[in-house]
N, C-alpha and C positions, 0 to 999 in steps of 0.2 A: 622554274619554267616547266618541269615535268608536271607539277600540279595544274598549272594553267592550261597545259596541253590535255591533260586528262579531263578536265572540266569542259573544255571546248569539244572534245570528241564525245563527251556524254551529252552535250547540249545538241550536237549534231544528230546523235542517235534519237534524242527526243523528237526531232522534227520528222522522223521517219514513220510516224504513225503509232498505232497501239503496241505497246510492249509486249514481248514474248516473256511471260512471267518466269518460267522455268529457266530460260537462258539468262535473264536478268538476274535472278537469285544466284546463279553460278558466278556471274560477274561480280556481284556484290560480295560473295565469299571470298573470292580471289582478292579484291581490293582490301577487304578487312585483313586478310592474312598478310598482305603487303603493306599494312598500315597507310593505305591511300584513302583516308576517312573522308575527305571532301567529296572525292569521286563516289564513294560508296553511298554517301548521303544523297547525291544527285540521282543516283541510280534507284535507290529505294523510294525517293519522293516520286520519281517518274512512274515506278511501278505501282505504287499505291493510288496515284492519281489516274492510272490506266486501268483500274479494275472496272470501271463502267463501260469501256469499250471492247471488252473480252468477246471473242466469238465462239469460245468453247467453255464448258463448265469448268470452273476452277476448283480443284480439290482442296481439302483442308490442310493436307500437309504443306502445299505450296503456300497457302495463306499464312500458316503459322510460322514458317520459315521466314517468309518476306517481313512479317511484323516484328518477329524476334530479331532479325538482323537490323531493321530499322530502328528498334529501340536501342540496341547495343551500340550502333553508330552514334545515336543522338547522345546517349550516356557519355561515350568517349569525348564527344565534342563539347560537352557541358551543357547540352540542352535537355535539362532533366524533366521538364514538363512534357516535352515531346517524347522523350524516352517512356515516361509513365504512360502516355496515350497509346503509343505502339505496343507496349507490353500488354496493357489492358485488352487491346484489340485481339492480340494472340490468344490470350487467355479465354476471351468470349468464344473464339472459335472452338478451342479444345482445351478446357480447363484442366484436363489431366496431364497436359503437356508440361515438361520442365525445360528450363533454359540450359543450353549448353554450358557445362562448367568452364569450358575454355574461355568464356567471356569475362570470367572473374567473380570475385565474391560480391563486389558492389552491385552490378546488375542482377546477379542471382538473388541477393537478399531483397531488392526491390521487386523482382518478379514474384517471389514466394509470398510476399506480403500482399501484393495486389491479387494474387491467386487465391489466397485464403479468404480475402474480402469478397471475391466474386462467388466462391463456393458457399459463403455464408448468406448470400442475398437469394431472394425467391426468384425462381426461374420464370421466364415468359414462355409464350408458345406461339407458333405460327402455323396457320392452316393454308394449304395450297388451293390454287384455282382449279375448278372443274369445267372440262376435262383436259385442261392445258397442263403440260409438264413445267415444273418449277423446282429450283434447288435452293437451299440455304447453306452457304459455306460448302458446297459440293454434295450435300446430302439431299436426296429427294423429298419433295413436300407431297403430302396426300390431302386430298379434300375431306377425307373421312377420319384420319387420325392426326390430331395436333402434334406437332413436333416440339418438345420442350427444348428450349435454348438458354443459356446463361445470359443474364442481362449485358448489354454492350452492343457494339456495332457488328453487323453481319452482313455479308454479301448475298443478295437475293438476286436469282437469275430466273427469267421466265422465257420460255420458248415462244417464238412467234410462227404464224402460219407459213412463213417463207423458210423456215428452218433456222433462222437467226436467233439471237438472244437478246432480252432486254434485261439490263443490269441496273442494279442501285445498291448502295450501302445505307443501311437503315440502323438506327439505333433502337433497340428493344429495352424498355424500361423493366425494372424488376416487377414480376407479377402481371405483366401486360399481355393480354391475349390478342393477337392480330390476325387478320385475314389478308392474303395476298390475292390480288386480281390483276387482270391484263385489259387495258382499254387503251391502246396505243402507246402506253407506257406502264411501268410497274405501278400499280396502285396498292397502297397499304391502308387497311381500315381497321379501327378497333373492333374486336368482336363483341357482340351484344351477349350478355349473359342472360339466360332464360329466367324470368321471375318465378319465384317459388310462392305457393299459397300460404305457407306457414314456414317462418324461419326456424331453423334447427335450434332447440334449446340447448345452451351451453351453461354447464355449471361455472360460476364465477367466484374466484376466491380473491378477496382484496386483503393484501397484507400491509399493514401501516407500520410506520416507523417505531411505534411503540410495542409492536408484536401483536396486535389484536388481528384475529382472523375471523372473516365472515365467509359463509358458504351457503349456496343454494340447494343444499342436499336435500332439504325438504323432509318428507314424512320418514324416509329411510334413515336420516340422521337422528331424528327425534326417537324413533324406534330403537335405534342402537344405544341411544343415551339412557332411555328408559330400562331396556333390558339389562344394560351393564349395572345401572344402579341397583335394580333388583337382585342381580347375581351377587354383588358385593354385599348387600344386606343379608341375603340368605346365607352366605358364606359366614358372615360375622355371627349370625345366630348359631350356625353350627359349631363354630369354634367355642362360643360361649358354653353351649350344651356340653361339648367334649370336655370343657374345664371343670363344669359341675360334676360331670361323671367321673372324672379323674379324682376329685375330692372324695366322692362316695366310695371309690375303690380303697383309699386309705383308710376310710372310716368304716369299712365292712366288718361285721362281727362273725360272719359265717364264711368258711372257706369255699362253700359251694357257690357262693355269689361272685367270687373273684373272677372267674373265667368269663362270666356274662358282662361284668362291669368293664373288664379289659376290652373285650370285642367291641361293646358299645362305645367306649371312649375313641378307640382307634377309628371306627366307622365314621363317628361324628367329626373327628378331627380331620381326617382325610377328605371327607365330603365337604366340609366347611371350607378348607383351603382350596379345594378344586373348584367351587362354586365362586369363590372370591376372585381367583385367577381368571376364569372365564369372564366374570363381569367386568374385571379391570380391562381385559382385552377388548371386549365389546364397546367399552366407554372410550377406550383409546381410538378405536376405529371411527366412532361417532365424532370424536373432537377433531381428528385429523383424517378427513376423507381422502380416499385413494385418488390419485389424480395422474394424468399423463399429458405430454405436450400436445397432443392433438384434442384433448377434451377439455383443458382447463385454461382459462384466460386470466392472467394475473395483472392486476393494477396496482402499482406501487405509489404510496404516498410519502413524501419527504417533507 
């Protein structure tokens, strides 16, 4: 009877108009603490459905708290897909946020897995209308500087000439650049990227399953290979001459020649080994070119 009364009261509140998100979040927290989960779900559903009727800018803390509470309630009621969706929305608003440990290990594990996936995805961006004020998850938008946002659902609010707000919840895809405009409603358009005369050259390394490596290093790679080979060859010659000089040292018939032979042997040996080492290093650099995540594109064949 108590649960039915709670649902009836929540339904009556629903009919009263656009929800006060701050007050609703406090009611949800109290309902969760008292294990009135059905009532908490009605309240969170009403609040998330009421995002587009808000008359004030909604800050990110309120959004994150609302989505996290909705996800936890859905998890406790066994609605796991709904929980995933709500948690993902909270993470899109504030990817650095963590779930309250009081919700338990199960929701926390799901939340962290979703958070890691979001952080690993390419960010999108939003550019605001000019000269109209606009906000994304409570953060102001600029017409001059794109705002990077994690992929996922975001609350976009645009000011109207009468001082009101136009609100919409829009999903930003990974790597998607969007422009927000206002024309009687919030309009979101894909940003056109300026064409470039010549595409930037990217070195490409293709690693095959058999271990073969190809690179577009060009002349630099060929030069390194050639110089490395010459260094190794010169080093080998030096070592051979040092060996011959060493034999002459033991075959010398005059004491006066010993110091000269000893010095020549040492110079040839050290020089030969040094040249061979430098050559091997240059050869290694030529075979395995330097690479970074920003400069090298890998294509794997299986």
